[in-house]
C-alpha positions in Angstrom: 102.0 48.0 21.6 101.6 45.7 24.6 104.3 43.1 25.3 104.6 39.6 26.7 108.0 38.5 28.0 109.1 34.9 27.8 110.7 32.9 30.5 114.4 32.5 30.0 115.2 29.7 27.6 111.7 29.6 26.0 112.6 31.8 23.1 114.1 29.1 20.9 110.7 27.4 20.5 109.2 30.6 19.1 112.3 31.6 17.0 111.7 28.2 15.4 108.2 29.5 14.4 106.0 27.6 16.9 102.7 29.4 16.4 100.7 28.9 19.7 101.8 31.0 22.6 101.8 28.7 25.7 100.7 30.5 28.8 103.3 28.7 30.9 106.0 30.1 28.7 105.2 33.7 29.7 107.0 35.4 32.5 105.0 38.6 32.5 102.7 40.6 30.2 100.9 44.0 30.0 97.4 43.0 31.2 96.5 41.3 27.9 92.8 41.0 27.0 91.1 39.0 24.2 91.8 40.5 20.8 94.9 42.5 22.0 97.9 42.6 19.7 101.2 42.3 21.5 104.9 41.8 20.9 106.4 38.6 22.1 109.9 39.4 23.5 112.7 37.5 25.3 113.9 38.3 28.8 116.2 40.9 27.3 113.2 42.7 25.6 114.3 41.6 22.1 111.5 41.2 19.6 110.5 37.7 18.5 107.0 37.9 17.0 103.7 39.8 16.8 100.7 37.9 18.2 97.1 38.3 19.2 95.4 37.2 22.4 92.9 34.4 21.6 92.6 31.8 24.4 92.4 28.4 22.9 93.8 25.0 23.9 96.6 25.7 26.4 97.6 28.9 24.6 96.8 32.5 25.3 97.2 33.5 21.6 98.7 32.9 18.2 101.6 34.4 16.3 100.6 36.5 13.3 103.9 37.9 12.1 107.7 37.8 12.6 108.1 41.3 11.2 107.9 44.0 13.9 106.9 46.6 11.3 104.0 44.6 9.8 100.6 46.2 10.4 97.8 43.8 11.3 95.0 45.2 9.2 92.6 44.3 6.4 95.5 44.3 3.9 97.4 41.8 6.1 94.5 39.4 5.9 94.1 40.0 2.2 97.7 38.9 1.6 97.2 35.7 3.5 93.9 35.0 1.8 95.4 35.6 -1.7 98.2 33.1 -0.8 95.8 30.6 0.5 93.6 30.9 -2.6 96.6 30.4 -4.9 97.6 27.2 -3.0 94.1 25.8 -3.6 94.0 26.4 -7.4 93.6 22.6 -7.8 90.4 22.5 -5.9 88.9 25.4 -7.9 89.6 23.6 -11.2 88.8 19.9 -10.6 85.5 18.2 -11.6 83.3 16.4 -9.2 84.2 18.4 -6.0 83.0 21.9 -5.1 83.4 22.0 -1.3 86.8 22.5 0.3 88.6 24.5 2.9 90.1 27.8 1.7 91.8 28.9 4.9 93.0 26.6 7.6 94.0 28.4 10.8 97.6 28.3 11.8 98.5 26.3 8.6 97.6 29.4 6.6 99.0 31.9 9.1 96.2 32.7 11.6 95.4 30.3 14.3 91.8 30.2 15.5 90.3 31.0 12.1 89.0 28.7 9.4 87.0 29.4 6.2 85.2 26.7 4.1 83.8 27.0 0.7 80.6 25.0 0.0 80.0 25.6 -3.7 80.3 29.4 -3.3 78.6 29.5 0.2 81.4 30.4 2.6 81.5 29.5 6.3 83.8 31.3 8.7 84.5 29.6 12.0 85.8 31.7 14.9 87.6 29.8 17.7 88.1 32.5 20.3 86.7 35.9 21.3 90.2 37.2 20.4 90.1 36.4 16.7 86.5 37.5 16.5 87.7 41.0 17.4 89.3 41.1 13.9 85.9 40.3 12.3 85.7 43.5 10.3 89.2 43.0 8.8 88.6 39.3 8.0 85.2 40.0 6.4 86.5 42.9 4.3 89.5 40.8 3.1 87.3 37.8 2.3 85.0 39.9 0.2 87.9 41.4 -1.6 89.7 38.1 -2.4 87.1 35.4 -2.8 84.1 35.4 -5.1 81.1 34.1 -3.1 77.4 33.7 -3.2 76.8 33.9 0.6 78.8 34.1 3.8 77.9 32.5 7.1 79.7 32.2 10.5 79.8 29.9 13.4 81.2 30.7 16.9 83.4 28.0 18.4 83.7 29.8 21.7 81.1 30.5 24.4 79.4 33.9 24.5 75.7 34.3 25.0 75.7 37.6 23.3 77.4 36.7 20.0 75.4 34.6 17.6 76.5 33.1 14.3 74.5 32.7 11.2 74.0 34.7 7.9 76.5 37.5 7.2 76.3 38.6 3.6 75.3 37.7 0.1 72.3 35.8 -1.2 71.0 33.5 1.5 70.2 30.1 0.1 67.4 27.8 1.1 68.9 25.0 3.1 69.9 22.4 2.7 72.2 23.1 -0.2 73.7 20.3 -2.1 77.5 20.0 -2.5 79.5 17.5 -4.5 82.6 15.6 -3.3 84.3 13.2 -5.6 81.1 12.9 -7.7 79.0 12.1 -4.7 76.3 14.5 -3.4 75.6 15.6 0.2 73.1 17.9 1.9 74.7 20.7 3.8 73.2 23.2 6.3 75.4 26.2 7.4 72.9 27.7 9.9 71.7 24.8 12.0 73.8 24.0 15.1 77.6 23.4 15.3 78.0 21.0 12.4 77.2 21.3 8.7 76.3 17.7 7.6 79.7 16.8 6.2 83.3 16.7 7.5 85.3 18.0 4.6 88.6 16.8 6.1 87.6 13.2 5.4 87.2 13.6 1.7 90.3 11.6 0.7 89.6 8.9 3.3 86.1 8.4 2.0 87.5 8.1 -1.6 90.0 5.5 -0.4 87.3 3.5 1.2 85.2 3.6 -2.0 88.0 2.8 -4.4 89.8 0.1 -2.4 87.7 -1.3 0.4 84.0 -1.3 -0.7 83.7 -3.5 -3.8 81.1 -6.2 -3.1 81.6 -5.7 0.6 79.3 -5.6 3.6 80.1 -2.2 5.2 79.4 -1.2 8.8 79.7 2.5 9.6 79.4 3.3 13.3 79.2 6.9 14.6 77.8 7.5 11.1 76.3 11.0 11.6 74.8 11.8 8.2 76.1 8.5 6.6 78.8 10.0 4.4 81.1 6.9 4.5 78.0 4.7 3.8 76.8 6.8 0.9 80.2 6.9 -0.7 80.7 3.1 -0.3 77.1 2.1 -1.3 77.8 2.5 -5.1 80.2 -0.4 -4.9 79.3 -2.2 -1.7 77.0 -5.3 -1.4 75.3 -3.5 1.5 75.9 -0.7 4.0 74.8 -0.4 7.6 74.9 2.9 9.4 74.7 3.3 13.2 74.4 6.5 15.2 72.8 7.4 18.5 71.3 10.7 17.4 67.7 10.4 16.3 68.1 12.9 13.5 70.9 10.8 11.9 68.4 8.5 10.2 66.6 11.3 8.3 69.9 13.0 7.4 71.4 9.7 6.2 68.3 8.8 4.2 68.4 12.2 2.5 72.0 11.7 1.4 71.2 8.3 0.0 68.3 9.8 -1.9 70.5 12.5 -3.4 72.6 9.8 -5.0 69.7 7.8 -6.4 70.1 5.1 -3.8 66.9 3.9 -2.1 67.4 4.4 1.6 65.3 1.3 2.2 67.9 -0.8 0.4 70.4 0.0 3.1 70.4 -0.6 6.9 70.2 2.4 9.3 70.1 2.0 13.1 69.6 4.7 15.7 71.6 3.0 18.4 74.6 3.3 20.6 77.6 1.7 19.0 78.4 -0.7 21.8 74.7 -1.7 22.0 74.8 -2.4 18.2 77.9 -4.5 18.7 75.9 -6.6 21.1 73.0 -6.7 18.8 75.1 -7.8 15.9 76.7 -10.6 17.9 73.3 -11.9 19.0 72.1 -11.9 15.4 75.3 -13.4 13.9 75.9 -10.3 11.7 79.3 -10.0 10.2 80.9 -7.3 8.1 83.8 -7.1 5.6 84.7 -3.5 6.3 84.0 -1.6 9.6 84.4 2.2 9.7 85.0 3.6 13.2 85.1 7.4 13.3 84.0 8.5 16.9 83.8 11.9 18.4 86.7 12.8 20.7 84.3 12.8 23.7 80.7 11.9 24.2 78.3 11.2 27.0 74.8 9.7 27.1 72.6 8.4 29.9 74.5 5.1 30.2 78.1 6.0 29.8 80.9 8.4 29.0 83.2 7.8 26.0 86.7 9.3 25.5 88.8 8.5 22.4 92.1 8.3 24.3 90.7 6.0 27.0 88.2 3.9 25.2 89.2 3.4 21.6 90.5 -0.1 22.4 86.9 -1.1 23.4 85.7 0.0 19.9 88.3 -2.1 18.2 87.6 -5.2 20.4 83.8 -4.9 19.7 84.5 -4.6 16.0 86.7 -7.7 16.0 83.7 -9.9 17.2 81.7 -9.0 14.1 84.4 -8.7 11.5 84.3 -11.3 8.8 87.3 -13.3 7.4 90.0 -11.1 5.8 88.1 -8.0 7.0 89.3 -4.4 7.2 89.0 -1.9 10.0 89.0 1.8 9.1 90.0 3.5 12.4 89.8 7.3 12.6 90.2 10.1 15.1 90.3 13.8 14.9 91.6 14.4 18.4 94.6 16.7 18.1 95.9 15.6 21.5 95.9 12.0 20.4 99.1 11.7 18.3 99.5 9.3 15.4 102.2 7.5 17.4 99.9 7.1 20.4 97.0 6.1 18.2 99.0 3.4 16.4 100.2 2.2 19.8 96.6 1.7 20.9 95.8 -0.2 17.6 98.9 -2.4 17.9 98.6 -3.1 21.6 94.9 -4.0 21.3 95.3 -6.3 18.3 98.4 -8.0 19.7 96.7 -8.7 23.0 94.1 -10.6 21.0 96.7 -12.6 19.1 95.3 -11.2 15.9 97.3 -11.5 12.6 97.0 -8.1 11.0 98.6 -5.5 8.8 98.3 -1.7 8.8 97.9 -1.2 5.1 97.2 2.5 4.8 97.7 5.6 7.1 96.1 8.8 6.0 95.8 12.4 7.3 94.4 15.7 6.2 93.8 16.6 2.6 95.8 19.3 0.9 93.2 22.0 1.4 93.6 21.5 5.2 97.1 23.0 5.2 99.0 22.2 8.4 101.8 24.0 10.2 105.2 22.3 9.9 106.2 23.2 13.5 102.9 22.5 15.3 102.0 18.8 15.4 98.4 19.3 16.7 97.6 20.9 13.3 97.9 17.4 11.8 94.9 16.3 13.9 93.3 13.8 11.6 94.5 10.2 11.6 92.9 7.4 9.6 94.3 3.9 9.7 93.2 1.0 7.5 94.0 -2.3 9.2 93.7 -5.7 7.4 92.8 -8.5 9.7 94.1 -11.7 8.2 
């Protein structure tokens, strides 16, 4: 077995079960390559953990076990999958929801690997070449533990020779229809990097519908396939969805139609968010609830957007078109943007405008997106409901 030796004093971090191996913590290693298993040892060559090489974030790999005698094979993944399945018994037995995450990376014991269940159609996402080297073991274990209709995979790392797509089972005709809290959505598992729905926002969407949509004018920017709008539309006075991507209109209309809502009864704009802010100001449009859930980074012909640098501009633009006693739903999935830092941006921006406000709800990941207690970036989703008085 290859080894990687830690710099003196770095062992405490890993003895406390920190899962991502930081390259800067390593003093020396045995020519590690993607997919290699290795022992993590201290400067006295004492064993700390067994890990694999999978370069992701600032890490060179992830811890798999703290037992030197544990073999990393199909049975290893089977044990982890059985435990993950048991912890999600609730999601297998509730009515009105049939899409959820069954294995969530380091939260369930293997960083760099996620598996989602879309009503029996499973999607594996590989986040490094290293974890992909264990593909045979992972697939064998998945087939052994989870009943499935089909299996698909997506590559979250760059490799021109490795393609995702259909793996096993009965391939469905896309889009398939999934249900979340009694609302229906179209999903495509074999068309680009995204599927049509972000499963990690299910509880946030429910909160919006239950507490912030009744008889309200809802604006949903960076709307993608309109999930927040579709959920809110049942109770809202009106929804407006805004996204720069041309295909967003068709996808959003499809989701409205699935739920017996005439797409023509709602507003859909293919437009940059900041351009829409200007449009709304010029036309004296105001909204009771504004949903802001941007990508961490984006670029178009006019500008570059970064969540950590530019979120304040999104808040300021929204304030200009927010009606009396309105609510902002502010979201980010940037793992490098901590909740503390995000709250600081919200507070600093609103205080600078002398706005009277209250943070009324703060939400994170749902229970199927299990997080790691010693790795803060695993709690990547932040959703803040702000009441502007």
